[in-house]
KEVEX-442812 format. One record per residue (C-alpha): residue in three letters; residue number from 0; x, y, z. Coordinates in nm, 4 decimals, decimal comma, padded with zeros to 6 digits. Example, Ala and Ser with C-alpha at 12.3 -4.5 7.8 and 13.67 -1.06 7.14 Angstrom:
# KEVEX-442812
<r><rest>ALA</rest><nr>0</nr><X>01,2300</X><Y>-00,4500</Y><Z>00,7800</Z></r>
<r><rest>SER</rest><nr>1</nr><X>01,3670</X><Y>-00,1060</Y><Z>00,7140</Z></r>
END
This chain:
# KEVEX-442812
<r><rest>MET</rest><nr>0</nr><X>00,1133</X><Y>00,8578</Y><Z>-02,4916</Z></r>
<r><rest>LYS</rest><nr>1</nr><X>00,2796</X><Y>00,5484</Y><Z>-02,6375</Z></r>
<r><rest>ILE</rest><nr>2</nr><X>00,5856</X><Y>00,5951</Y><Z>-02,4098</Z></r>
<r><rest>ASN</rest><nr>3</nr><X>00,3569</X><Y>00,6267</Y><Z>-02,1067</Z></r>
<r><rest>LYS</rest><nr>4</nr><X>00,1845</X><Y>00,2992</Y><Z>-02,1950</Z></r>
<r><rest>ILE</rest><nr>5</nr><X>00,5159</X><Y>00,1197</Y><Z>-02,2285</Z></r>
<r><rest>ILE</rest><nr>6</nr><X>00,6323</X><Y>00,2559</Y><Z>-01,8924</Z></r>
<r><rest>THR</rest><nr>7</nr><X>00,3093</X><Y>00,1498</Y><Z>-01,7173</Z></r>
<r><rest>THR</rest><nr>8</nr><X>00,3280</X><Y>-00,2020</Y><Z>-01,8630</Z></r>
<r><rest>LEU</rest><nr>9</nr><X>00,6936</X><Y>-00,2493</Y><Z>-01,7708</Z></r>
<r><rest>LEU</rest><nr>10</nr><X>00,6405</X><Y>-00,1250</Y><Z>-01,4164</Z></r>
<r><rest>THR</rest><nr>11</nr><X>00,3475</X><Y>-00,3643</Y><Z>-01,3701</Z></r>
<r><rest>ILE</rest><nr>12</nr><X>00,5570</X><Y>-00,6614</Y><Z>-01,4874</Z></r>
<r><rest>LEU</rest><nr>13</nr><X>00,8531</X><Y>-00,5675</Y><Z>-01,2677</Z></r>
<r><rest>THR</rest><nr>14</nr><X>00,6378</X><Y>-00,5061</Y><Z>-00,9616</Z></r>
<r><rest>ILE</rest><nr>15</nr><X>00,4709</X><Y>-00,8479</Y><Z>-00,9934</Z></r>
<r><rest>GLY</rest><nr>16</nr><X>00,8202</X><Y>-00,9994</Y><Z>-00,9744</Z></r>
<r><rest>THR</rest><nr>17</nr><X>00,8841</X><Y>-00,8381</Y><Z>-00,6357</Z></r>
<r><rest>ILE</rest><nr>18</nr><X>00,5562</X><Y>-00,9045</Y><Z>-00,4554</Z></r>
<r><rest>SER</rest><nr>19</nr><X>00,6408</X><Y>-01,2478</Y><Z>-00,3152</Z></r>
<r><rest>PRO</rest><nr>20</nr><X>00,9402</X><Y>-01,2821</Y><Z>-00,0814</Z></r>
<r><rest>ARG</rest><nr>21</nr><X>01,1610</X><Y>-01,5877</Y><Z>-00,0978</Z></r>
<r><rest>ALA</rest><nr>22</nr><X>00,9889</X><Y>-01,8910</Y><Z>00,0519</Z></r>
<r><rest>ASP</rest><nr>23</nr><X>01,2517</X><Y>-01,9326</Y><Z>00,3260</Z></r>
<r><rest>PHE</rest><nr>24</nr><X>01,2651</X><Y>-01,5651</Y><Z>00,4360</Z></r>
<r><rest>PHE</rest><nr>25</nr><X>01,1697</X><Y>-01,5361</Y><Z>00,8041</Z></r>
<r><rest>THR</rest><nr>26</nr><X>01,0691</X><Y>-01,1733</Y><Z>00,8550</Z></r>
<r><rest>SER</rest><nr>27</nr><X>00,8687</X><Y>-01,1633</Y><Z>01,1780</Z></r>
<r><rest>GLY</rest><nr>28</nr><X>00,8008</X><Y>-01,3684</Y><Z>01,4904</Z></r>
<r><rest>HIS</rest><nr>29</nr><X>00,9654</X><Y>-01,4938</Y><Z>01,8067</Z></r>
<r><rest>SER</rest><nr>30</nr><X>01,1952</X><Y>-01,7918</Y><Z>01,7617</Z></r>
<r><rest>VAL</rest><nr>31</nr><X>01,4430</X><Y>-02,0180</Y><Z>01,9384</Z></r>
<r><rest>ILE</rest><nr>32</nr><X>01,7234</X><Y>-02,2374</Y><Z>01,8044</Z></r>
<r><rest>GLN</rest><nr>33</nr><X>01,6402</X><Y>-02,5623</Y><Z>01,9838</Z></r>
<r><rest>MET</rest><nr>34</nr><X>01,8339</X><Y>-02,8830</Y><Z>02,0333</Z></r>
<r><rest>ASN</rest><nr>35</nr><X>01,6203</X><Y>-03,1640</Y><Z>01,8975</Z></r>
<r><rest>LEU</rest><nr>36</nr><X>01,6450</X><Y>-03,5393</Y><Z>01,9695</Z></r>
<r><rest>ILE</rest><nr>37</nr><X>01,6369</X><Y>-03,7469</Y><Z>01,6510</Z></r>
<r><rest>ASP</rest><nr>38</nr><X>01,7490</X><Y>-04,0845</Y><Z>01,7922</Z></r>
<r><rest>ALA</rest><nr>39</nr><X>01,6586</X><Y>-04,1843</Y><Z>02,1493</Z></r>
<r><rest>THR</rest><nr>40</nr><X>01,8425</X><Y>-04,5193</Y><Z>02,1518</Z></r>
<r><rest>PRO</rest><nr>41</nr><X>02,0186</X><Y>-04,5314</Y><Z>02,4948</Z></r>
<r><rest>GLY</rest><nr>42</nr><X>02,3909</X><Y>-04,4898</Y><Z>02,4556</Z></r>
<r><rest>SER</rest><nr>43</nr><X>02,3725</X><Y>-04,3870</Y><Z>02,0899</Z></r>
<r><rest>GLU</rest><nr>44</nr><X>02,1408</X><Y>-04,0873</Y><Z>02,0950</Z></r>
<r><rest>GLN</rest><nr>45</nr><X>02,1614</X><Y>-03,8250</Y><Z>01,8228</Z></r>
<r><rest>ILE</rest><nr>46</nr><X>02,0550</X><Y>-03,4634</Y><Z>01,8205</Z></r>
<r><rest>ASP</rest><nr>47</nr><X>02,0177</X><Y>-03,1895</Y><Z>01,5629</Z></r>
<r><rest>MET</rest><nr>48</nr><X>01,9113</X><Y>-02,8252</Y><Z>01,5763</Z></r>
<r><rest>LYS</rest><nr>49</nr><X>01,5852</X><Y>-02,6696</Y><Z>01,4629</Z></r>
<r><rest>LEU</rest><nr>50</nr><X>01,4856</X><Y>-02,3056</Y><Z>01,4434</Z></r>
<r><rest>VAL</rest><nr>51</nr><X>01,1441</X><Y>-02,3135</Y><Z>01,6125</Z></r>
<r><rest>VAL</rest><nr>52</nr><X>00,9167</X><Y>-02,0204</Y><Z>01,5302</Z></r>
<r><rest>SER</rest><nr>53</nr><X>00,7323</X><Y>-01,9973</Y><Z>01,8589</Z></r>
<r><rest>SER</rest><nr>54</nr><X>00,4752</X><Y>-01,7234</Y><Z>01,7904</Z></r>
<r><rest>GLY</rest><nr>55</nr><X>00,3726</X><Y>-01,4576</Y><Z>01,5408</Z></r>
<r><rest>GLY</rest><nr>56</nr><X>00,5808</X><Y>-01,6131</Y><Z>01,2664</Z></r>
<r><rest>ILE</rest><nr>57</nr><X>00,5863</X><Y>-01,4898</Y><Z>00,9062</Z></r>
<r><rest>VAL</rest><nr>58</nr><X>00,7899</X><Y>-01,7094</Y><Z>00,6709</Z></r>
<r><rest>GLY</rest><nr>59</nr><X>00,7817</X><Y>-01,6594</Y><Z>00,2949</Z></r>
<r><rest>GLY</rest><nr>60</nr><X>00,5173</X><Y>-01,3930</Y><Z>00,3458</Z></r>
<r><rest>ASN</rest><nr>61</nr><X>00,2788</X><Y>-01,6399</Y><Z>00,5133</Z></r>
<r><rest>ALA</rest><nr>62</nr><X>00,1793</X><Y>-01,6892</Y><Z>00,8770</Z></r>
<r><rest>VAL</rest><nr>63</nr><X>00,3057</X><Y>-02,0135</Y><Z>01,0303</Z></r>
<r><rest>ALA</rest><nr>64</nr><X>00,1578</X><Y>-02,2121</Y><Z>01,3178</Z></r>
<r><rest>THR</rest><nr>65</nr><X>00,2883</X><Y>-02,1623</Y><Z>01,6708</Z></r>
<r><rest>ASN</rest><nr>66</nr><X>00,5992</X><Y>-02,3698</Y><Z>01,7495</Z></r>
<r><rest>THR</rest><nr>67</nr><X>00,6710</X><Y>-02,4668</Y><Z>01,3890</Z></r>
<r><rest>PRO</rest><nr>68</nr><X>01,0210</X><Y>-02,6223</Y><Z>01,3587</Z></r>
<r><rest>PHE</rest><nr>69</nr><X>01,2435</X><Y>-02,5503</Y><Z>01,0586</Z></r>
<r><rest>SER</rest><nr>70</nr><X>01,5702</X><Y>-02,7122</Y><Z>00,9562</Z></r>
<r><rest>PHE</rest><nr>71</nr><X>01,8423</X><Y>-02,4503</Y><Z>00,9122</Z></r>
<r><rest>GLY</rest><nr>72</nr><X>01,8459</X><Y>-02,5013</Y><Z>00,5357</Z></r>
<r><rest>ASN</rest><nr>73</nr><X>01,4745</X><Y>-02,4215</Y><Z>00,5097</Z></r>
<r><rest>ILE</rest><nr>74</nr><X>01,4613</X><Y>-02,0868</Y><Z>00,6895</Z></r>
<r><rest>THR</rest><nr>75</nr><X>01,6573</X><Y>-01,7616</Y><Z>00,6637</Z></r>
<r><rest>PRO</rest><nr>76</nr><X>01,6036</X><Y>-01,4881</Y><Z>00,9247</Z></r>
<r><rest>VAL</rest><nr>77</nr><X>01,5985</X><Y>-01,1427</Y><Z>00,7659</Z></r>
<r><rest>ILE</rest><nr>78</nr><X>01,7149</X><Y>-00,8448</Y><Z>00,9723</Z></r>
<r><rest>PRO</rest><nr>79</nr><X>01,5178</X><Y>-00,5350</Y><Z>00,8571</Z></r>
<r><rest>ILE</rest><nr>80</nr><X>01,6512</X><Y>-00,1926</Y><Z>00,7631</Z></r>
<r><rest>GLU</rest><nr>81</nr><X>01,4794</X><Y>-00,0577</Y><Z>01,0766</Z></r>
<r><rest>ALA</rest><nr>82</nr><X>01,7494</X><Y>-00,2373</Y><Z>01,2780</Z></r>
<r><rest>PHE</rest><nr>83</nr><X>02,0167</X><Y>00,0088</Y><Z>01,1629</Z></r>
<r><rest>LEU</rest><nr>84</nr><X>02,1971</X><Y>00,2162</Y><Z>01,4259</Z></r>
<r><rest>SER</rest><nr>85</nr><X>02,3941</X><Y>00,4892</Y><Z>01,2475</Z></r>
<r><rest>SER</rest><nr>86</nr><X>02,6336</X><Y>00,5023</Y><Z>01,5439</Z></r>
<r><rest>VAL</rest><nr>87</nr><X>02,6814</X><Y>00,2593</Y><Z>01,8310</Z></r>
<r><rest>PRO</rest><nr>88</nr><X>02,5860</X><Y>00,3910</Y><Z>02,1774</Z></r>
<r><rest>ASN</rest><nr>89</nr><X>02,9281</X><Y>00,3889</Y><Z>02,3442</Z></r>
<r><rest>ALA</rest><nr>90</nr><X>03,2747</X><Y>00,2304</Y><Z>02,3604</Z></r>
<r><rest>THR</rest><nr>91</nr><X>03,1452</X><Y>-00,0964</Y><Z>02,5088</Z></r>
<r><rest>TRP</rest><nr>92</nr><X>02,9989</X><Y>-00,1638</Y><Z>02,1634</Z></r>
<r><rest>ASP</rest><nr>93</nr><X>03,3455</X><Y>-00,1822</Y><Z>02,0027</Z></r>
<r><rest>ILE</rest><nr>94</nr><X>03,3125</X><Y>-00,5605</Y><Z>02,0373</Z></r>
<r><rest>THR</rest><nr>95</nr><X>03,0412</X><Y>-00,5531</Y><Z>01,7679</Z></r>
<r><rest>GLY</rest><nr>96</nr><X>03,3073</X><Y>-00,4673</Y><Z>01,5121</Z></r>
<r><rest>GLY</rest><nr>97</nr><X>03,2025</X><Y>-00,1298</Y><Z>01,3757</Z></r>
<r><rest>SER</rest><nr>98</nr><X>03,0971</X><Y>00,2289</Y><Z>01,4413</Z></r>
<r><rest>SER</rest><nr>99</nr><X>02,7426</X><Y>00,1436</Y><Z>01,3297</Z></r>
<r><rest>ALA</rest><nr>100</nr><X>02,5371</X><Y>-00,1731</Y><Z>01,3630</Z></r>
<r><rest>TYR</rest><nr>101</nr><X>02,2227</X><Y>-00,3579</Y><Z>01,2640</Z></r>
<r><rest>TYR</rest><nr>102</nr><X>02,0742</X><Y>-00,4310</Y><Z>01,6052</Z></r>
<r><rest>ARG</rest><nr>103</nr><X>01,7915</X><Y>-00,6419</Y><Z>01,7481</Z></r>
<r><rest>SER</rest><nr>104</nr><X>01,6985</X><Y>-00,6314</Y><Z>02,1169</Z></r>
<r><rest>SER</rest><nr>105</nr><X>01,5952</X><Y>-00,9486</Y><Z>02,2983</Z></r>
<r><rest>SER</rest><nr>106</nr><X>01,2295</X><Y>-00,8657</Y><Z>02,2285</Z></r>
<r><rest>ASP</rest><nr>107</nr><X>01,2701</X><Y>-00,7580</Y><Z>01,8639</Z></r>
<r><rest>THR</rest><nr>108</nr><X>01,1985</X><Y>-01,0045</Y><Z>01,5848</Z></r>
<r><rest>PRO</rest><nr>109</nr><X>01,3448</X><Y>-01,1881</Y><Z>01,4145</Z></r>
<r><rest>ASN</rest><nr>110</nr><X>01,6130</X><Y>-01,2573</Y><Z>01,6751</Z></r>
<r><rest>PRO</rest><nr>111</nr><X>01,6456</X><Y>-01,6304</Y><Z>01,7509</Z></r>
<r><rest>GLY</rest><nr>112</nr><X>01,7346</X><Y>-01,7310</Y><Z>02,1060</Z></r>
<r><rest>PHE</rest><nr>113</nr><X>01,8841</X><Y>-02,0671</Y><Z>02,2052</Z></r>
<r><rest>GLY</rest><nr>114</nr><X>01,7062</X><Y>-02,3396</Y><Z>02,4030</Z></r>
<r><rest>VAL</rest><nr>115</nr><X>01,6863</X><Y>-02,7000</Y><Z>02,5168</Z></r>
<r><rest>GLU</rest><nr>116</nr><X>01,3148</X><Y>-02,7383</Y><Z>02,5944</Z></r>
<r><rest>LEU</rest><nr>117</nr><X>01,2694</X><Y>-03,0040</Y><Z>02,3233</Z></r>
<r><rest>VAL</rest><nr>118</nr><X>01,5312</X><Y>-03,2313</Y><Z>02,4837</Z></r>
<r><rest>GLU</rest><nr>119</nr><X>01,4982</X><Y>-03,1498</Y><Z>02,8560</Z></r>
<r><rest>SER</rest><nr>120</nr><X>01,3436</X><Y>-03,4894</Y><Z>02,9321</Z></r>
<r><rest>SER</rest><nr>121</nr><X>01,6426</X><Y>-03,6655</Y><Z>02,7728</Z></r>
<r><rest>ILE</rest><nr>122</nr><X>01,9475</X><Y>-03,4624</Y><Z>02,8766</Z></r>
<r><rest>ILE</rest><nr>123</nr><X>02,1067</X><Y>-03,3780</Y><Z>03,2111</Z></r>
<r><rest>THR</rest><nr>124</nr><X>01,9568</X><Y>-03,0514</Y><Z>03,3352</Z></r>
<r><rest>GLY</rest><nr>125</nr><X>02,0143</X><Y>-02,8390</Y><Z>03,6421</Z></r>
<r><rest>ASN</rest><nr>126</nr><X>02,3816</X><Y>-02,9416</Y><Z>03,6623</Z></r>
<r><rest>ALA</rest><nr>127</nr><X>02,6248</X><Y>-02,6540</Y><Z>03,6105</Z></r>
<r><rest>LEU</rest><nr>128</nr><X>02,9099</X><Y>-02,9060</Y><Z>03,5729</Z></r>
<r><rest>LYS</rest><nr>129</nr><X>02,7390</X><Y>-03,0735</Y><Z>03,2762</Z></r>
<r><rest>PRO</rest><nr>130</nr><X>02,5455</X><Y>-02,8002</Y><Z>03,0976</Z></r>
<r><rest>ALA</rest><nr>131</nr><X>02,4066</X><Y>-02,8126</Y><Z>02,7480</Z></r>
<r><rest>THR</rest><nr>132</nr><X>02,6071</X><Y>-02,5776</Y><Z>02,5264</Z></r>
<r><rest>PHE</rest><nr>133</nr><X>02,5819</X><Y>-02,3842</Y><Z>02,2030</Z></r>
<r><rest>GLU</rest><nr>134</nr><X>02,9197</X><Y>-02,2843</Y><Z>02,0589</Z></r>
<r><rest>LEU</rest><nr>135</nr><X>02,9891</X><Y>-02,0400</Y><Z>01,7775</Z></r>
<r><rest>ILE</rest><nr>136</nr><X>03,2212</X><Y>-02,2231</Y><Z>01,5376</Z></r>
<r><rest>SER</rest><nr>137</nr><X>03,2532</X><Y>-01,9796</Y><Z>01,2476</Z></r>
<r><rest>VAL</rest><nr>138</nr><X>03,1059</X><Y>-01,6705</Y><Z>01,0860</Z></r>
<r><rest>THR</rest><nr>139</nr><X>03,1367</X><Y>-01,5928</Y><Z>00,7165</Z></r>
<r><rest>GLY</rest><nr>140</nr><X>02,9934</X><Y>-01,2737</Y><Z>00,5737</Z></r>
<r><rest>PRO</rest><nr>141</nr><X>03,0651</X><Y>-00,9064</Y><Z>00,5101</Z></r>
<r><rest>GLY</rest><nr>142</nr><X>03,1091</X><Y>-00,8133</Y><Z>00,8771</Z></r>
<r><rest>ASP</rest><nr>143</nr><X>03,0882</X><Y>-00,9309</Y><Z>01,2365</Z></r>
<r><rest>TYR</rest><nr>144</nr><X>02,8166</X><Y>-01,1018</Y><Z>01,4429</Z></r>
<r><rest>THR</rest><nr>145</nr><X>02,7644</X><Y>-01,0494</Y><Z>01,8163</Z></r>
<r><rest>PHE</rest><nr>146</nr><X>02,5211</X><Y>-01,2100</Y><Z>02,0649</Z></r>
<r><rest>PHE</rest><nr>147</nr><X>02,5234</X><Y>-01,0218</Y><Z>02,3951</Z></r>
<r><rest>SER</rest><nr>148</nr><X>02,3373</X><Y>-00,8512</Y><Z>02,6792</Z></r>
<r><rest>SER</rest><nr>149</nr><X>02,3461</X><Y>-00,4875</Y><Z>02,7832</Z></r>
<r><rest>THR</rest><nr>150</nr><X>02,2292</X><Y>-00,2655</Y><Z>03,0676</Z></r>
<r><rest>PHE</rest><nr>151</nr><X>02,1356</X><Y>00,1008</Y><Z>03,0147</Z></r>
<r><rest>GLY</rest><nr>152</nr><X>02,2917</X><Y>00,0892</Y><Z>02,6684</Z></r>
<r><rest>SER</rest><nr>153</nr><X>02,6272</X><Y>-00,0580</Y><Z>02,7724</Z></r>
<r><rest>ILE</rest><nr>154</nr><X>02,7280</X><Y>-00,4132</Y><Z>02,6794</Z></r>
<r><rest>ASN</rest><nr>155</nr><X>02,8023</X><Y>-00,6080</Y><Z>02,9976</Z></r>
<r><rest>ASN</rest><nr>156</nr><X>02,8142</X><Y>-00,9676</Y><Z>02,8751</Z></r>
<r><rest>THR</rest><nr>157</nr><X>02,9262</X><Y>-01,1006</Y><Z>02,5381</Z></r>
<r><rest>VAL</rest><nr>158</nr><X>02,8322</X><Y>-01,4591</Y><Z>02,4546</Z></r>
<r><rest>PHE</rest><nr>159</nr><X>02,9353</X><Y>-01,4773</Y><Z>02,0876</Z></r>
<r><rest>ALA</rest><nr>160</nr><X>03,1570</X><Y>-01,2232</Y><Z>01,9088</Z></r>
<r><rest>SER</rest><nr>161</nr><X>03,3399</X><Y>-01,2765</Y><Z>01,5822</Z></r>
<r><rest>SER</rest><nr>162</nr><X>03,5222</X><Y>-00,9406</Y><Z>01,5869</Z></r>
<r><rest>ASP</rest><nr>163</nr><X>03,7886</X><Y>-01,0526</Y><Z>01,8355</Z></r>
<r><rest>GLY</rest><nr>164</nr><X>03,8363</X><Y>-01,3997</Y><Z>01,6882</Z></r>
<r><rest>ILE</rest><nr>165</nr><X>03,6275</X><Y>-01,7083</Y><Z>01,7601</Z></r>
<r><rest>ASP</rest><nr>166</nr><X>03,7528</X><Y>-01,9404</Y><Z>02,0326</Z></r>
<r><rest>SER</rest><nr>167</nr><X>03,6314</X><Y>-02,1606</Y><Z>02,3197</Z></r>
<r><rest>SER</rest><nr>168</nr><X>03,4909</X><Y>-01,8565</Y><Z>02,5019</Z></r>
<r><rest>ASP</rest><nr>169</nr><X>03,2236</X><Y>-01,8121</Y><Z>02,2348</Z></r>
<r><rest>LYS</rest><nr>170</nr><X>02,9864</X><Y>-02,0426</Y><Z>02,4172</Z></r>
<r><rest>LEU</rest><nr>171</nr><X>02,6378</X><Y>-02,0314</Y><Z>02,5718</Z></r>
<r><rest>GLU</rest><nr>172</nr><X>02,5767</X><Y>-02,2747</Y><Z>02,8610</Z></r>
<r><rest>LEU</rest><nr>173</nr><X>02,2232</X><Y>-02,3776</Y><Z>02,9585</Z></r>
<r><rest>THR</rest><nr>174</nr><X>02,1039</X><Y>-02,6018</Y><Z>03,2405</Z></r>
<r><rest>GLY</rest><nr>175</nr><X>01,7468</X><Y>-02,5838</Y><Z>03,1077</Z></r>
<r><rest>GLY</rest><nr>176</nr><X>01,5004</X><Y>-02,3552</Y><Z>02,9342</Z></r>
<r><rest>HIS</rest><nr>177</nr><X>01,6175</X><Y>-02,1023</Y><Z>02,6761</Z></r>
<r><rest>SER</rest><nr>178</nr><X>01,8015</X><Y>-01,7723</Y><Z>02,6480</Z></r>
<r><rest>HIS</rest><nr>179</nr><X>01,7056</X><Y>-01,4633</Y><Z>02,4469</Z></r>
<r><rest>GLN</rest><nr>180</nr><X>01,9681</X><Y>-01,1897</Y><Z>02,4244</Z></r>
<r><rest>GLU</rest><nr>181</nr><X>02,0617</X><Y>-00,9080</Y><Z>02,1884</Z></r>
<r><rest>ILE</rest><nr>182</nr><X>02,2292</X><Y>-00,9368</Y><Z>01,8491</Z></r>
<r><rest>ALA</rest><nr>183</nr><X>02,4252</X><Y>-00,7062</Y><Z>01,6215</Z></r>
<r><rest>PHE</rest><nr>184</nr><X>02,5689</X><Y>-00,7306</Y><Z>01,2724</Z></r>
<r><rest>SER</rest><nr>185</nr><X>02,8261</X><Y>-00,4730</Y><Z>01,1634</Z></r>
<r><rest>GLU</rest><nr>186</nr><X>02,7426</X><Y>-00,4703</Y><Z>00,7901</Z></r>
<r><rest>GLN</rest><nr>187</nr><X>02,4634</X><Y>-00,5449</Y><Z>00,5451</Z></r>
<r><rest>GLY</rest><nr>188</nr><X>02,4818</X><Y>-00,8757</Y><Z>00,3646</Z></r>
<r><rest>ALA</rest><nr>189</nr><X>02,4424</X><Y>-01,2514</Y><Z>00,3971</Z></r>
<r><rest>TYR</rest><nr>190</nr><X>02,6036</X><Y>-01,4246</Y><Z>00,6963</Z></r>
<r><rest>ASN</rest><nr>191</nr><X>02,6615</X><Y>-01,7959</Y><Z>00,7517</Z></r>
<r><rest>LEU</rest><nr>192</nr><X>02,6640</X><Y>-01,8661</Y><Z>01,1263</Z></r>
<r><rest>THR</rest><nr>193</nr><X>02,7891</X><Y>-02,2123</Y><Z>01,2225</Z></r>
<r><rest>PHE</rest><nr>194</nr><X>02,6924</X><Y>-02,3411</Y><Z>01,5680</Z></r>
<r><rest>LYS</rest><nr>195</nr><X>02,7763</X><Y>-02,6598</Y><Z>01,7568</Z></r>
<r><rest>ALA</rest><nr>196</nr><X>02,5192</X><Y>-02,7988</Y><Z>02,0033</Z></r>
<r><rest>SER</rest><nr>197</nr><X>02,6313</X><Y>-03,0359</Y><Z>02,2816</Z></r>
<r><rest>ALA</rest><nr>198</nr><X>02,4514</X><Y>-03,2086</Y><Z>02,5680</Z></r>
<r><rest>PHE</rest><nr>199</nr><X>02,5035</X><Y>-03,4909</Y><Z>02,8182</Z></r>
<r><rest>MET</rest><nr>200</nr><X>02,2336</X><Y>-03,7574</Y><Z>02,7936</Z></r>
<r><rest>ASP</rest><nr>201</nr><X>02,0453</X><Y>-03,8527</Y><Z>03,1104</Z></r>
<r><rest>ASN</rest><nr>202</nr><X>02,0447</X><Y>-04,2260</Y><Z>03,0382</Z></r>
<r><rest>GLY</rest><nr>203</nr><X>02,2853</X><Y>-04,3839</Y><Z>03,2862</Z></r>
<r><rest>PHE</rest><nr>204</nr><X>02,5704</X><Y>-04,3497</Y><Z>03,0371</Z></r>
<r><rest>GLU</rest><nr>205</nr><X>02,5866</X><Y>-03,9688</Y><Z>03,0516</Z></r>
<r><rest>ASN</rest><nr>206</nr><X>02,7360</X><Y>-03,9728</Y><Z>02,7022</Z></r>
<r><rest>LEU</rest><nr>207</nr><X>02,8034</X><Y>-03,6405</Y><Z>02,5315</Z></r>
<r><rest>VAL</rest><nr>208</nr><X>02,6217</X><Y>-03,5876</Y><Z>02,2006</Z></r>
<r><rest>THR</rest><nr>209</nr><X>02,6987</X><Y>-03,3075</Y><Z>01,9553</Z></r>
<r><rest>PHE</rest><nr>210</nr><X>02,5672</X><Y>-03,1620</Y><Z>01,6320</Z></r>
<r><rest>THR</rest><nr>211</nr><X>02,6978</X><Y>-02,8841</Y><Z>01,4060</Z></r>
<r><rest>ASP</rest><nr>212</nr><X>02,4968</X><Y>-02,6874</Y><Z>01,1500</Z></r>
<r><rest>THR</rest><nr>213</nr><X>02,4989</X><Y>-02,3524</Y><Z>00,9679</Z></r>
<r><rest>LEU</rest><nr>214</nr><X>02,2223</X><Y>-02,0922</Y><Z>00,9723</Z></r>
<r><rest>THR</rest><nr>215</nr><X>02,2148</X><Y>-01,8222</Y><Z>00,7041</Z></r>
<r><rest>VAL</rest><nr>216</nr><X>02,0977</X><Y>-01,4763</Y><Z>00,8099</Z></r>
<r><rest>HIS</rest><nr>217</nr><X>02,0307</X><Y>-01,1932</Y><Z>00,5643</Z></r>
<r><rest>VAL</rest><nr>218</nr><X>02,0864</X><Y>-00,8380</Y><Z>00,6875</Z></r>
<r><rest>VAL</rest><nr>219</nr><X>01,8872</X><Y>-00,5980</Y><Z>00,4685</Z></r>
<r><rest>VAL</rest><nr>220</nr><X>01,9695</X><Y>-00,7640</Y><Z>00,1367</Z></r>
<r><rest>PRO</rest><nr>221</nr><X>01,7280</X><Y>-00,6938</Y><Z>-00,1504</Z></r>
<r><rest>GLU</rest><nr>222</nr><X>01,6483</X><Y>-00,9794</Y><Z>-00,3845</Z></r>
<r><rest>PRO</rest><nr>223</nr><X>01,7821</X><Y>-00,9501</Y><Z>-00,7433</Z></r>
<r><rest>ALA</rest><nr>224</nr><X>01,4296</X><Y>-00,8540</Y><Z>-00,8531</Z></r>
<r><rest>HIS</rest><nr>225</nr><X>01,4521</X><Y>-00,5437</Y><Z>-00,6373</Z></r>
<r><rest>TYR</rest><nr>226</nr><X>01,7782</X><Y>-00,4427</Y><Z>-00,8030</Z></r>
<r><rest>ALA</rest><nr>227</nr><X>01,6117</X><Y>-00,4997</Y><Z>-01,1398</Z></r>
<r><rest>LEU</rest><nr>228</nr><X>01,3210</X><Y>-00,2804</Y><Z>-01,0381</Z></r>
<r><rest>ILE</rest><nr>229</nr><X>01,5494</X><Y>00,0043</Y><Z>-00,9281</Z></r>
<r><rest>THR</rest><nr>230</nr><X>01,7560</X><Y>-00,0198</Y><Z>-01,2471</Z></r>
<r><rest>SER</rest><nr>231</nr><X>01,4427</X><Y>-00,0281</Y><Z>-01,4595</Z></r>
<r><rest>PHE</rest><nr>232</nr><X>01,3056</X><Y>00,2807</Y><Z>-01,2898</Z></r>
<r><rest>VAL</rest><nr>233</nr><X>01,6214</X><Y>00,4695</Y><Z>-01,3811</Z></r>
<r><rest>LEU</rest><nr>234</nr><X>01,6113</X><Y>00,3467</Y><Z>-01,7411</Z></r>
<r><rest>LEU</rest><nr>235</nr><X>01,2443</X><Y>00,4342</Y><Z>-01,7760</Z></r>
<r><rest>LEU</rest><nr>236</nr><X>01,3042</X><Y>00,7831</Y><Z>-01,6417</Z></r>
<r><rest>ILE</rest><nr>237</nr><X>01,5761</X><Y>00,8280</Y><Z>-01,9045</Z></r>
<r><rest>ILE</rest><nr>238</nr><X>01,3378</X><Y>00,7075</Y><Z>-02,1774</Z></r>
<r><rest>LYS</rest><nr>239</nr><X>01,0678</X><Y>00,9468</Y><Z>-02,0581</Z></r>
<r><rest>PHE</rest><nr>240</nr><X>01,3147</X><Y>01,2376</Y><Z>-02,0389</Z></r>
<r><rest>LYS</rest><nr>241</nr><X>01,4385</X><Y>01,1713</Y><Z>-02,3938</Z></r>
<r><rest>ALA</rest><nr>242</nr><X>01,0810</X><Y>01,1409</Y><Z>-02,5222</Z></r>
<r><rest>ARG</rest><nr>243</nr><X>00,9962</X><Y>01,4808</Y><Z>-02,3756</Z></r>
<r><rest>LYS</rest><nr>244</nr><X>01,3026</X><Y>01,6372</Y><Z>-02,5387</Z></r>
<r><rest>ASN</rest><nr>245</nr><X>01,1958</X><Y>01,4976</Y><Z>-02,8734</Z></r>
END
């Protein structure tokens, strides 16, 4: 009876430690990585990027208001275990870097798109010769990251792909609005995705402004408390087994 009491108490303490997710964990909701104007002085404008949770957002376990902007350092999208594909659909998926993948469709969440709605009144729009761009600069993590579109299960357009090396072709061009596509990660773990945003200002100078920042994405990574809980379960089972033998 004493062993049972100890087990119950320990499990209660450990479980309390795992109830609250990290404050920056973004686990549900539609979102867009938006260019954002921070200095409107003609000829010396400055932009940055914000991850805007547009609807249905859950961050840190709490609902957030529609169109809430977050700096990259204050939000971490979390790709759930449900995203796992044990095998990729066909050979066109080789670009994703593995035989399996953690996949989000364009309508799944979280899966941030890219947009320029916040700066459309300040940048040149509708001009294919001077589009706003998002470039993939680097990916660090346990595997590869891909941003793409597919038709009937086959990938037909790759925007960003780290598996074949990152170069000038890893670029999304927008003349307005935003773009939601599909994403895949080849392995579980934490990824640092560095993007560069660029746009031509519609101010008579048509100067090009740029901004680079890094977004961290977690792909099915338990917090240390979860590891502690699992380990403790095993230890407690051993204690209970030994107590029964005695």
